[in-house]
Wavefront OBJ file of the C-alpha trace (Angstrom):
o trace
v 20.110 -71.702 -61.124
v 21.657 -74.589 -59.143
v 20.720 -75.442 -55.592
v 23.843 -73.917 -54.083
v 23.178 -70.514 -55.621
v 19.603 -70.576 -54.523
v 20.544 -71.295 -50.990
v 22.990 -68.489 -50.949
v 20.470 -65.986 -52.233
v 17.899 -67.070 -49.673
v 20.446 -66.540 -46.859
v 21.233 -63.021 -48.105
v 17.559 -62.087 -48.272
v 17.022 -63.432 -44.757
v 19.975 -61.419 -43.425
v 18.548 -58.276 -45.011
v 15.141 -58.894 -43.557
v 16.631 -59.482 -40.103
v 18.608 -56.250 -40.342
v 15.505 -54.280 -41.360
v 13.418 -55.622 -38.539
v 16.157 -55.345 -35.902
v 15.298 -52.355 -33.537
v 17.479 -49.251 -33.860
v 19.253 -48.260 -30.572
v 17.159 -45.517 -28.831
v 18.834 -42.105 -29.036
v 18.908 -40.230 -25.704
v 17.699 -36.785 -26.758
v 18.894 -34.999 -23.612
v 22.410 -36.312 -23.967
v 22.464 -35.547 -27.704
v 21.259 -31.950 -27.105
v 24.043 -31.415 -24.564
v 26.610 -32.843 -27.005
v 25.274 -30.597 -29.829
v 25.244 -27.562 -27.484
v 28.950 -28.074 -26.804
v 29.898 -28.053 -30.464
v 31.332 -24.902 -31.991
v 29.351 -23.156 -34.747
v 31.257 -24.706 -37.651
v 30.987 -28.289 -36.425
v 27.314 -27.875 -35.519
v 26.546 -26.661 -39.065
v 28.118 -29.815 -40.493
v 25.992 -32.104 -38.279
v 22.844 -30.063 -38.101
v 20.648 -31.767 -40.736
v 21.597 -35.341 -39.778
v 21.253 -34.600 -36.078
v 17.778 -33.070 -36.653
v 16.706 -36.172 -38.591
v 18.025 -38.556 -35.975
v 16.233 -36.608 -33.225
v 12.983 -36.259 -35.228
v 13.064 -32.388 -35.212
v 12.975 -29.893 -37.932
v 16.387 -28.083 -38.184
v 14.851 -24.717 -37.037
v 13.447 -26.348 -33.930
v 16.842 -27.993 -33.129
v 18.459 -24.558 -33.514
v 16.168 -23.185 -30.863
v 16.627 -26.191 -28.508
v 20.369 -25.949 -28.889
v 20.296 -22.159 -28.122
v 18.254 -22.757 -24.917
v 20.595 -25.542 -23.849
v 23.656 -23.339 -24.349
v 22.053 -20.649 -22.188
v 21.176 -23.252 -19.531
v 24.831 -24.470 -19.559
v 26.087 -20.868 -19.532
v 28.105 -21.590 -22.692
v 27.049 -18.360 -24.502
v 29.387 -15.420 -23.977
v 29.615 -12.031 -25.716
v 32.196 -13.582 -28.043
v 29.868 -16.314 -29.055
v 27.449 -14.419 -31.178
v 25.144 -12.789 -28.552
v 27.230 -9.648 -27.821
v 25.103 -6.647 -26.901
v 21.878 -8.726 -26.693
v 21.684 -8.926 -22.886
v 21.874 -11.890 -20.629
v 19.193 -14.308 -19.416
v 17.523 -13.344 -16.183
v 18.857 -15.538 -13.340
v 18.257 -15.715 -9.586
v 20.662 -16.952 -7.022
v 19.225 -19.962 -5.267
v 20.502 -20.862 -1.764
v 19.674 -24.016 0.092
v 17.487 -23.556 3.257
v 19.033 -23.449 6.641
v 20.012 -26.947 7.837
v 18.364 -26.814 11.319
v 14.871 -25.858 12.282
v 14.769 -22.250 13.281
v 12.345 -20.100 15.257
v 10.763 -17.068 13.697
v 11.787 -14.846 16.585
v 15.417 -15.518 15.745
v 14.977 -14.849 12.093
v 12.976 -11.603 12.526
v 15.276 -10.296 15.273
v 18.352 -10.984 13.168
v 16.809 -9.201 10.187
v 15.868 -6.098 12.228
v 19.335 -5.988 13.806
v 20.976 -6.321 10.418
v 19.016 -3.333 8.972
v 20.038 -1.141 11.895
v 23.738 -2.136 11.345
v 23.825 -0.520 7.962
v 21.032 2.098 7.891
v 20.025 4.793 10.368
v 16.434 3.913 11.206
v 14.157 3.557 14.153
v 13.283 0.302 15.866
v 9.782 0.509 14.397
v 11.086 0.938 10.848
v 13.588 -2.026 11.288
v 10.798 -4.241 12.661
v 8.482 -3.396 9.775
v 11.260 -4.063 7.206
v 12.116 -7.346 8.858
v 8.546 -8.729 8.700
v 8.196 -7.293 5.138
v 11.188 -9.469 4.103
v 9.560 -12.540 5.627
v 6.387 -11.578 3.687
v 8.297 -11.768 0.432
v 9.209 -15.379 1.331
v 5.619 -16.247 2.087
v 3.774 -13.953 -0.399
v 1.908 -16.932 -1.923
v -0.128 -17.183 1.371
v -1.512 -13.654 1.206
v -3.905 -11.818 -1.061
v -2.240 -8.371 -0.695
v 1.363 -7.289 -1.332
v 1.933 -3.944 0.478
v 4.531 -1.827 -1.222
v 7.468 -0.762 0.868
v 8.139 2.873 0.120
v 11.520 4.234 1.209
v 11.679 8.010 1.238
v 13.521 10.834 2.899
v 13.438 14.605 3.110
v 16.813 14.929 1.200
v 19.448 12.899 -0.545
v 22.078 10.969 1.377
v 19.739 9.398 4.010
v 20.426 5.709 3.137
v 17.522 4.937 0.743
v 19.737 3.100 -1.796
v 21.602 1.275 0.959
v 18.362 -0.014 2.390
v 17.104 -1.123 -0.974
v 20.455 -2.871 -1.688
v 20.170 -4.654 1.681
v 16.606 -5.673 0.943
v 17.882 -7.122 -2.344
v 20.279 -9.304 -0.431
v 17.747 -10.961 1.914
v 14.363 -10.858 0.056
v 12.926 -13.728 -2.017
v 14.026 -13.612 -5.672
v 15.178 -9.986 -5.511
v 15.199 -8.117 -8.848
v 16.930 -4.760 -8.723
v 15.845 -2.517 -11.546
v 17.125 1.009 -11.747
v 14.903 1.482 -14.776
v 12.240 -0.892 -16.133
v 9.528 -0.588 -18.753
v 5.914 -1.589 -18.001
v 6.123 -4.459 -20.496
v 9.263 -5.836 -18.887
v 7.710 -5.437 -15.446
v 4.569 -7.541 -16.024
v 6.452 -10.091 -18.104
v 9.048 -10.610 -15.355
v 6.248 -10.919 -12.825
v 4.325 -13.510 -14.940
v 7.431 -15.616 -15.423
v 9.336 -15.355 -12.189
v 7.196 -13.700 -9.465
v 10.166 -11.826 -8.061
v 10.545 -9.089 -5.431
v 11.034 -5.847 -7.351
v 13.334 -3.327 -6.027
v 13.137 0.103 -7.718
v 15.668 2.737 -6.801
v 15.218 6.455 -7.610
v 11.773 5.685 -8.919
v 10.958 9.388 -9.289
v 13.032 9.453 -12.478
v 10.817 6.984 -14.333
v 7.601 6.588 -12.305
v 5.429 9.334 -13.728
v 2.084 10.206 -12.251
v -0.673 8.566 -14.229
v 1.661 6.479 -16.365
v 1.274 2.764 -17.221
v 4.072 2.011 -14.765
v 2.210 3.893 -11.989
v -0.902 1.994 -12.817
v 0.886 -1.388 -12.705
v 2.363 -0.687 -9.237
v -1.176 0.152 -7.922
v -2.790 -2.840 -9.634
v -0.284 -5.367 -8.404
v -1.070 -4.525 -4.760
v -3.803 -7.160 -4.787
v -3.706 -10.793 -6.064
v -5.680 -11.661 -9.184
v -5.090 -8.351 -11.047
v -3.808 -8.738 -14.599
v -2.958 -6.731 -17.732
v -4.293 -7.731 -21.111
v -2.167 -7.589 -24.241
v -2.412 -8.675 -27.888
v 0.293 -11.134 -28.795
v 1.286 -13.079 -31.944
v 0.417 -12.884 -35.574
v -3.187 -13.932 -34.811
v -3.665 -11.056 -32.356
v -4.433 -13.462 -29.498
v -5.512 -11.842 -26.208
v -3.284 -12.886 -23.379
v -3.139 -11.896 -19.693
v -0.098 -11.234 -17.514
v -0.020 -11.318 -13.725
v 0.887 -8.124 -11.838
v 0.926 -9.362 -8.226
v 4.323 -9.327 -6.467
v 6.110 -7.595 -3.573
v 7.647 -4.261 -4.578
v 10.035 -1.957 -2.573
v 10.835 1.422 -4.088
v 12.901 4.440 -3.084
v 11.780 7.860 -4.031
v 12.835 11.464 -3.428
v 9.979 13.932 -3.053
v 6.266 13.486 -2.690
v 4.659 10.020 -3.121
v 1.547 9.821 -5.311
v -1.457 9.664 -3.009
v -2.905 6.444 -4.411
v 0.558 4.641 -4.272
v 1.093 5.898 -0.710
v -2.164 4.368 0.379
v -0.947 0.993 -0.786
v 2.496 1.301 0.913
v 4.185 0.946 4.210
v 6.272 4.172 4.295
v 9.756 4.187 5.738
v 10.942 7.782 5.908
v 14.655 7.817 6.657
v 16.662 10.667 8.182
v 20.261 11.616 7.497
v 22.677 10.397 10.155
v 24.977 12.532 12.207
v 28.771 12.257 11.775
v 28.951 10.638 15.264
v 26.414 7.897 14.352
v 28.518 4.913 13.246
v 27.159 2.540 10.640
v 28.808 -0.433 8.965
v 29.555 -0.385 5.219
v 27.402 -2.780 3.315
v 29.322 -5.446 1.352
v 28.828 -9.061 0.436
v 29.263 -11.341 3.448
v 28.405 -14.793 4.547
v 26.242 -13.394 7.312
v 23.675 -12.171 4.779
v 23.642 -15.521 2.993
v 22.931 -17.197 6.339
v 19.966 -14.819 6.791
v 18.617 -15.827 3.393
v 18.943 -19.558 4.358
v 17.139 -18.789 7.633
v 14.287 -17.028 5.871
v 14.026 -19.896 3.410
v 13.824 -22.515 6.156
v 11.365 -20.569 8.257
v 9.036 -20.067 5.256
v 9.167 -23.746 4.404
v 8.500 -24.884 7.965
v 5.642 -22.459 8.765
v 3.798 -22.446 5.369
v 1.114 -24.765 6.803
v 0.510 -22.490 9.757
v 0.170 -19.468 7.502
v -2.400 -21.381 5.414
v -4.622 -21.823 8.509
v -3.819 -18.533 10.228
v -6.662 -16.746 11.963
v -7.602 -13.084 11.184
v -5.227 -10.929 13.289
v -6.549 -8.235 15.584
v -6.367 -5.033 13.523
v -7.515 -2.714 16.269
v -8.878 0.497 14.752
v -7.194 0.036 11.346
v -9.534 -0.038 8.399
v -9.473 0.040 4.618
v -6.097 -0.009 2.798
v -4.073 0.766 5.912
v -5.454 -2.470 7.437
v -4.815 -4.297 4.152
v -1.192 -3.233 4.187
v -0.468 -4.254 7.728
v -2.635 -7.409 7.950
v 0.118 -9.726 6.425
v 2.708 -8.388 8.798
v 0.380 -8.778 11.826
v -0.302 -12.357 10.742
v 3.376 -13.195 10.429
v 4.110 -11.561 13.874
v 1.255 -13.592 15.449
v 2.706 -16.816 13.992
v 6.264 -15.868 15.279
v 4.924 -15.071 18.749
v 7.182 -13.935 21.598
v 7.101 -10.082 21.653
v 6.590 -9.641 17.933
v 2.772 -9.166 17.953
v 3.272 -6.206 20.258
v 6.369 -4.918 18.387
v 4.728 -4.815 14.952
v 1.600 -3.216 16.273
v 3.674 -0.488 17.986
v 5.608 -0.063 14.689
v 2.320 0.390 12.875
v 1.134 2.942 15.341
v 4.373 4.879 14.875
v 4.502 4.631 11.085
v 0.912 5.502 10.479
v 0.685 8.524 12.737
v 0.138 10.560 9.672
v -2.409 8.845 7.433
v -1.708 9.098 3.668
v -3.989 12.004 2.886
v -5.223 12.829 -0.556
v -5.926 16.436 -1.437
v -9.558 15.820 -0.559
v -8.705 14.727 3.007
v -6.295 17.645 3.302
v -9.000 19.943 2.161
v -11.418 18.722 4.807
v -8.788 19.108 7.526
v -7.979 22.643 6.414
v -11.645 23.623 6.277
v -12.081 22.342 9.799
v -9.030 24.364 10.905
v -10.562 27.487 9.332
v -13.848 27.060 11.126
v -11.974 26.409 14.367
v -9.609 29.314 14.016
v -12.403 31.734 13.270
v -14.568 30.242 16.113
v -17.633 30.239 13.861
v -20.514 28.127 12.824
v -20.847 29.440 9.297
v -18.680 31.173 6.689
v -19.099 32.664 3.277
v -17.364 30.714 0.449
v -15.113 33.566 -0.427
v -13.949 33.781 3.250
v -13.112 30.100 3.264
v -11.167 30.420 0.025
v -9.202 33.405 1.329
v -8.318 31.491 4.524
v -7.231 28.429 2.471
v -5.056 30.597 0.213
v -3.308 32.027 3.326
v -2.199 28.600 4.547
v 1.530 28.440 4.015
v 2.869 25.176 2.553
v -0.586 24.018 1.358
v -1.624 23.721 -2.249
v -4.503 26.096 -2.244
v -2.510 29.277 -3.019
v -1.369 27.771 -6.347
v -4.191 25.324 -6.816
v -4.669 25.534 -10.582
v -2.194 27.021 -13.045
v -0.541 28.968 -10.297
v -3.767 30.654 -9.184
v -5.589 30.230 -5.829
v -8.592 27.981 -5.347
v -11.865 29.608 -6.346
v -15.391 29.333 -4.939
v -16.487 27.121 -7.849
v -13.494 24.825 -7.468
v -14.147 24.510 -3.774
v -17.802 23.661 -4.428
v -16.809 21.043 -7.062
v -14.466 19.326 -4.639
v -16.913 19.342 -1.701
v -19.829 18.089 -3.837
v -18.327 14.626 -3.769
v -19.018 14.384 -0.015
v -22.282 14.059 1.834
v -23.538 15.714 5.053
v -25.530 12.606 6.059
v -24.832 8.962 6.520
v -27.427 8.003 3.882
v -25.574 10.004 1.200
v -28.665 12.057 0.315
v -27.370 15.521 1.192
v -24.331 16.514 -0.831
v -22.276 19.260 0.694
v -23.178 22.336 -1.346
v -23.040 26.056 -0.671
v -26.297 27.763 0.266
v -27.469 31.215 1.011
v -26.559 32.215 4.564
v -26.897 35.388 6.523
v -24.098 36.851 8.570
v -25.013 40.221 9.953
v -26.599 42.262 7.169
v -25.004 40.269 4.368
v -26.502 37.284 2.623
v -24.066 35.266 0.366
v -23.353 31.730 -0.648
v -21.447 29.772 2.012
v -21.213 26.759 4.293
v -22.233 25.914 7.841
v -20.319 23.844 10.313
v -23.021 21.120 10.743
v -22.587 20.240 7.045
v -19.119 18.902 7.725
v -19.680 16.977 10.971
v -20.352 13.656 9.182
v -17.334 13.788 6.882
v -14.939 15.074 9.519
v -15.885 12.059 11.584
v -15.410 9.639 8.652
v -12.330 11.005 6.876
v -10.077 12.670 9.493
v -8.024 10.660 11.879
v -9.304 12.459 14.976
v -12.955 13.332 15.285
v -13.173 17.160 15.221
v -14.554 19.102 18.170
v -17.937 20.486 17.286
v -17.355 23.774 19.194
v -14.380 25.841 20.196
v -12.952 25.249 23.620
v -13.395 27.281 26.807
v -17.108 27.752 26.284
v -16.820 30.290 23.436
v -20.190 30.643 21.861
v -21.155 31.925 18.450
v -23.947 34.281 17.402
v -24.549 35.690 14.023
v -22.797 39.005 14.363
v -20.922 39.809 11.110
v -17.278 40.785 11.064
v -15.000 41.901 8.239
v -14.113 38.358 7.166
v -17.601 37.241 6.635
v -17.693 35.050 9.702
v -19.653 35.049 12.905
v -18.646 37.135 15.847
v -18.058 35.502 19.246
v -19.023 36.127 22.813
v -18.631 34.274 26.046
v -21.599 31.966 26.782
v -23.600 31.697 29.954
v -22.888 28.802 32.223
v -25.521 26.502 33.740
v -25.072 23.714 36.231
v -26.071 20.179 35.595
v -25.485 16.793 37.175
v -23.847 13.830 35.327
v -26.226 11.100 34.175
v -26.370 8.017 36.372
v -24.220 5.894 34.057
v -21.389 8.474 34.406
v -21.418 8.840 38.205
v -18.353 7.995 40.196
v -18.925 11.005 42.419
v -21.785 13.448 43.038
v -19.731 16.461 41.901
v -21.739 18.544 39.463
v -20.158 19.652 36.187
v -20.547 22.965 34.371
v -22.116 22.743 30.946
v -21.347 25.617 28.645
v -24.154 25.793 26.192
v -23.305 26.707 22.637
v -26.323 27.581 20.472
v -26.052 26.188 17.015
v -28.278 26.303 13.925
v -30.393 23.227 13.448
v -31.558 21.611 10.241
v -35.130 22.117 11.623
v -35.852 25.716 12.372
v -36.681 26.036 16.063
v -40.038 27.373 16.958
v -39.822 27.249 20.709
v -36.217 27.393 21.539
v -32.591 27.088 20.382
v -30.759 23.887 19.513
v -27.589 23.935 21.590
v -24.629 21.670 22.098
v -21.903 21.696 24.688
v -18.423 20.352 25.019
v -18.404 16.591 25.604
v -17.664 15.133 28.968
v -14.813 12.623 28.881
v -13.955 10.285 31.682
v -15.945 8.012 33.983
v -17.960 5.011 32.923
v -19.124 4.797 29.270
v -22.279 6.845 28.606
v -25.009 6.000 26.183
v -26.417 8.188 23.429
v -29.802 9.670 24.266
v -31.040 8.934 20.801
v -29.559 5.664 19.556
v -28.646 4.210 23.003
v -25.076 3.260 21.992
v -21.806 4.383 23.675
v -19.236 6.608 22.048
v -18.115 10.293 22.071
v -21.146 12.159 23.309
v -21.992 15.874 23.310
v -24.616 17.229 25.737
v -27.191 18.938 23.495
v -30.113 21.216 24.278
v -33.053 22.189 22.120
v -35.521 24.505 23.851
v -36.170 22.912 27.278
v -34.965 19.471 26.074
v -31.505 18.126 26.842
v -29.717 14.963 25.905
v -26.186 13.629 25.403
v -25.786 12.582 21.777
v -23.363 11.385 19.092
v -22.577 14.138 16.537
v -24.461 12.194 13.843
v -27.468 11.812 16.210
v -27.967 15.505 16.877
v -29.982 16.258 13.730
v -32.340 13.235 13.900
v -32.871 13.884 17.637
v -33.989 17.479 16.927
v -36.219 16.281 14.079
v -37.840 13.729 16.384
v -38.910 16.349 18.917
l 1 2 3 4 5 6 7 8 9 10 11 12 13 14 15 16 17 18 19 20 21 22 23 24 25 26 27 28 29 30 31 32 33 34 35 36 37 38 39 40 41 42 43 44 45 46 47 48 49 50 51 52 53 54 55 56 57 58 59 60 61 62 63 64 65 66 67 68 69 70 71 72 73 74 75 76 77 78 79 80 81 82 83 84 85 86 87 88 89 90 91 92 93 94 95 96 97 98 99 100 101 102 103 104 105 106 107 108 109 110 111 112 113 114 115 116 117 118 119 120 121 122 123 124 125 126 127 128 129 130 131 132 133 134 135 136 137 138 139 140 141 142 143 144 145 146 147 148 149 150 151 152 153 154 155 156 157 158 159 160 161 162 163 164 165 166 167 168 169 170 171 172 173 174 175 176 177 178 179 180 181 182 183 184 185 186 187 188 189 190 191 192 193 194 195 196 197 198 199 200 201 202 203 204 205 206 207 208 209 210 211 212 213 214 215 216 217 218 219 220 221 222 223 224 225 226 227 228 229 230 231 232 233 234 235 236 237 238 239 240 241 242 243 244 245 246 247 248 249 250 251 252 253 254 255 256 257 258 259 260 261 262 263 264 265 266 267 268 269 270 271 272 273 274 275 276 277 278 279 280 281 282 283 284 285 286 287 288 289 290 291 292 293 294 295 296 297 298 299 300 301 302 303 304 305 306 307 308 309 310 311 312 313 314 315 316 317 318 319 320 321 322 323 324 325 326 327 328 329 330 331 332 333 334 335 336 337 338 339 340 341 342 343 344 345 346 347 348 349 350 351 352 353 354 355 356 357 358 359 360 361 362 363 364 365 366 367 368 369 370 371 372 373 374 375 376 377 378 379 380 381 382 383 384 385 386 387 388 389 390 391 392 393 394 395 396 397 398 399 400 401 402 403 404 405 406 407 408 409 410 411 412 413 414 415 416 417 418 419 420 421 422 423 424 425 426 427 428 429 430 431 432 433 434 435 436 437 438 439 440 441 442 443 444 445 446 447 448 449 450 451 452 453 454 455 456 457 458 459 460 461 462 463 464 465 466 467 468 469 470 471 472 473 474 475 476 477 478 479 480 481 482 483 484 485 486 487 488 489 490 491 492 493 494 495 496 497 498 499 500 501 502 503 504 505 506 507 508 509 510 511 512 513 514 515 516 517 518 519 520 521 522 523 524 525 526 527 528 529 530 531 532 533 534 535 536 537 538 539 540 541 542 543 544 545 546 547 548 549 550 551 552 553 554 555 556 557 558 559
């Protein structure tokens, strides 16, 4: 080989080495994926393998990435291979309001908008307005009260209200029908505001769907499922705001977790606007968005609102709305508390609470201190519109069923004396039954208004049997007493009508008697525990004291 040929070969080898070591231009994967997503099916198939190699993907992975990109770019249509397979879940996102906005303006606008399209009270509109703001700030609260929209009949505006809520709430998801699996997967991925119309058609009592709505009332609750070929245990979140419309009765446990809006049908002369898409509602969404962004920090550090006498789940449901109202200020703290007072006039009672109230009514109606079990069951059966006449399989409640229901309650604060029937004497008859004093503790705890311990107008009870197995009545004697010092605003004596009542401790030297409580004047103090409250003047033999209902028994036992 001559020198010229050798030089030429060396140059060629050098060029090849330079080409091999020269860096390949970097391929922008995002741009390439968008290009491939825009190709039709035939052209993509021709380029698929080379494109996957260039991007460093397996072809099957590239197929999935291209499919996701086409969905993102909204290139898939029913004619492009996905016909009948549904559409991806999407939420309309609007930019927040340009200017800073006060909460009073947002809440007032929301309440006024509800009343434009739905016949509802001011209290209902105020509650709905703050519930909407709650959906925009739900990440600041541990409880998501359900908004239950109901009515006595059809045609009262439930669907309209739900549609309106869907236009102004955060990430609204209207679902006329949804499976439990779809529900918790949507919550896990998107944390929407669920809106369920005509829920009575698919929300069955005791179903998984029913359990999910109850469970999602409080943050941190999840469902557990097995997923994948390896049977891996995974959890799904269930916490999110839910508004649902329903005809008919609401399940007790779901009602206790809800703010109930019961609509009434409007009259022909009551004008309402027809709901349609309009820019005004979009502006409301932007205002809610801006307010939630601006006041998020205040909600993080918000103080516990004044809940008044609200306790348990009713307090849990209204606490977020009270907090939002206190942050807004102006007249909203008073407005939402007035709305709460109106909308919770009738506490969501379970059958147990209804049973206690009806037993109290039976004792009061019969003006008695004790009754046989059969007499109580007969009186319950006669109550029109209550469930006791067709309690089980179309048959009325029995003595054993009554005893089983009452055994869950206790006659004392220490839960040591379950309410059970005992042998009692009425006239010449001795049968199993109950005495009024057994219910005093639970009436105080479970009924909205503490029950009077004795009938009005000084009617007293002795143990004279009548045909119903209850005590007879007669007018009691009246004795004169003077108010205790702490009650005195005048020296006028008051008449105390003594009502003898059976004590837990059998009297040996006198009767245990109580009288109707005195109301008015300065707060009085209990003669046993020394605390204020509703007091009943009580006599045992020659001893007299003004006592709380729960203090009567221990006072007698201490004598």
